[in-house]
N, C-alpha and C positions, 0 to 999 in steps of 0.2 A: 508346251502349249501350255498358256498360263489360262486359268479361270478362274473369274470372279462374278458373285452371283448378288445381284440385289431384289430384294424383296419390299415390296411395294402395299401400303394400305389404300393409298390414295390417287385418282388420277391423276390431279394435281403434281404431286410429288414423284411421280412417274414420269411428267410433261417436262417438269424441270430439271430432271435427271438425265434425262434424252438432250436436251438444249444444252446443256452445262459440258456434257459429254462431247458432245461435236462441238462445240466451242472451244473446248480445250484440246479436241487435235486427235481425239481418237475417233481413228478411220470406222466410216461406218461399216465395211464390211467386217468390222468385229461385233458388232452390238448387234442381238438379237432382243426382239420383246415379247413377251407373253404373255395372253390376257384370254379371258373366256367372254369378256363384255365386248361388243361389237362396236358400241359407242367410244369405249375407250382407242380401240384398234382404230377405228376410224380418224380420233384426235392423233394419236401418236403418227400414223399412217401421213397426215398431214406435215408432221414435224420432220418426216425424213424426207418427205418429197421438198421440203421447202430449197433442200441444197442443188437436186436435180430437175428444177424446173416445174413442180407442180403435179397434178393428176393429168392423166391423159382421159381425156374425155370426161371431164367432170369426176362425180364421185362415183364413177363404176369401172374404173381401171386404175393400175399402178404407174408410177413413173419408171421410165425403162430404168433396170439394172436392181430396183428395192423390188424385193419379193415381200410379197405377203401369202403365206399357207395357211391352211386352215384345216384341221382333221377332226372329226368325231371319236373323242376318247368313250367308251363304256363307261357308264355311272356320273360323266359330267356334261357331255356335250359338244359343242363347238367350241375348239380352242385358237384362238388367231396367232399367230407369229409371224413378226413383223422384222424385216432387215435381211439382208442381203446372204446369211447365212441361215436365214429360217430354214428353207426347205432341208437343208442339208442335215440343220439340228434335231428337225422331226422326223430324219432318217424316212423321207417317202421318196429317194430316188427318182424326183424330179413332180411326183403327183404333188398339186395344187399350189405349185410353183406359179406365181404369178396371179393366182386367183386374184378377183376383186373385192375389197374392202368396202364397200359399199351398199347400195338399198339390195344390191341382190345377192349379198354375202351369202345367205343361206341357201341359195341353188349352187355355191361354189362350193361347198365344204368336199373336203378329199376323207374318203372313208379310204382306210389303208386296206389294198389286197393282201394275201396271206404272203405275196413275197414283198410287203411293204408295208410293213410295220412301224409304229411309231418309235424313234429309239428309246432305249434306257433310261437317258436323262428324261425325255418328256416324262415317260412313265412313270420316274420318279417324282418327277414335279406334279404328279396326279393332285396328290392329298393339298399342297398347297394352293395349287390353282381352285382345288372345290372349296376352299374356306374363302374362295374371293380375294385373294391375292394377285395380284400381277408381279412379274419378273422383267427385271433386266439381264440377261448372260451377255458377258464381255467375254471372247476368247480370243485372244493374242499372243504372239512369240517374243512380243514386244516388252522387257521388263519397265521400261520409262512408262511407255504406253499402259500397261498393268498396274503401274505404281497411281498414274492421273485418276484413272477408273476407280479403283480401291476409295482413293480418298474422296470422290465424288457420292459412290453408291454408300459408302460409310456414314456419309454425313448426311443424304439425303433419305436413304432406307432405313428399313427396320435392324438396327444394329444395335453393337453394345459400348456404352461408352468407355473409350479408351484409358489407360492408367500412363503417368507421367512419366513412370520408370518403368522402360524395358524389362523383360525378364526371358531371356535366349530359352529358345524349346530346348527340353534334353527327354532323351527316349530312354527306355531299356526293355527286354525283353525275355522272357519266364515262360516255360511249359509247367501246364498243370494237367496232367492227361496229356489228353490228344489235344486239348485245349491251348493255343498260343495267346498268351495275356501283354499287350502292348501297352506299358505305363507311358503316359505322356504329361509333362510337364512344364508350364512355362507360355508363352504365345505361339498361334498358330496364324501366322501371318505373312504376307508377302513376303518373296526374298529370302527367308531363312526356312521357317517352320514348315512353311507349305511344302516345300522344294523336300525338306528332311521327311516330312510323314511321306511323299508322293516315292520316294527312293525308298522307304524301310517296306511300306506298302507292296510294291511291285516286285521286291526282294523276297517278302515273304509269300507271295501269292506264286512267284516263278518257281518257290521250291515245294511247292504244293499244300501250302497249310489252308485248312479248309475252314476251321473254325476258329475265329480271332475275336478277343475282347478287348476293346481300346479303353484301358483304364484312363479318365480324364478327370483325377481328381484333383490334380494338380493342376490342369488347364485355367490359367487365368483372364485372357481374354481369345477372342474369333476374329478378325475381320471379312470382308467380304469376299475374300481370298481364299480364306481358310475355310469359309463354307462351301466355298467351290469344290476344295480340295477334298473337304469330308462327301462332299456327292461322289466324287470320284473313285473314294476308297471304296465308297457301298458297293457302285455298279461295276468295279472291277473285281472283289470278291462274289459278288452276285453273278457275274457272266463268267465265273470259272465255275461256277456252282458251289460257292462257299457260304458261309453263314457269318455273319457279321454285329455284334452287339455293343453297344455304347455304355459304360457305367462308371457311376460314380461323379456323375455333372454337378459342380458345384453350382449354386442358387442363380449367378448371373447368365452361367452358359445356358442353363435350361431355360430362363427365362426367355435367353436369345431364339432358342429353337420354338419356345412356345408363341413366341410374336410371329416368326417369321412362318408358324405352322409348320416347319420340318421336324419338328417332334413327333406329328403324325405319321414321320416317312420312317425315320431311323428307329431299330428297334432299341428302346432304352430301358435299361434296368438299373434299379436302385442301388445297387451293388455287386462285387464282384460275383460275392454267393449266389446271389440269384441268377447272373447272367450266365455262371456255369452251368446252374440246375437246370437254363431254359436252352443250353447248347446239348445237353444228356440226350443221347439218340435212345428212342425207345428200346428196352431190352438190354441195354449197356448199363455197366457201372456208372454211376455221376463221378464227374472227375471232383476229385477233395482239394480242397487249397489247401 
């Protein structure tokens, strides 16, 4: 499954991205839109509804098949998720599915029960949403669809300016005490870099590694698929009880994470030494590089 993430600071750009994704043939069941703004949710819902006959009963219902799910996140308030995969992304097991995005939206917020907690992905996006950004998340099994989506999200969302000369992603792993350091260089992009990172991370997690540093000093470019892969990397280790740090980000990558507000979500350390120190368990000797 390929995941691409677009972060937007304006409703207009988010709407334009949704329109272009649909015009370009990205299936609607691959698109989920997340926002804290009810006004923005209404506007995007109309765009989704344009292909399935408009609203049922005007502004108080959703079109057949298109889901508008909502829930209350502590410290944020209501978050709206639009799209066929909205309820699944929220991890609500049906709670909030089909909820209206309209004048009665405040009454239809779904607060998850102990058995219906929001998914790790949405919890991860908490800080991004808190800062007033909206997100488009694309999930697809098709490389072609993912490539189309990445092009649109990179162009219209908050993203890095690409470089004309591609640099193939390369990695190296090394052990420093009980910490595994993964050195990454090149581009984390769709079709090669993201797949390589995914496979390495899965292997490291399966082998029981709990303390990981991604040394990103050589990373020159990250696209929307690369952002999606970093999010999955973080959640993979977190779900397995691990601890992940990013270190040695260059200015371009750091600026990207600042613009998208993902810097508030990842644990970013200025260098490897700082990352190693932050991973040292209380009462345990610090790893020495």
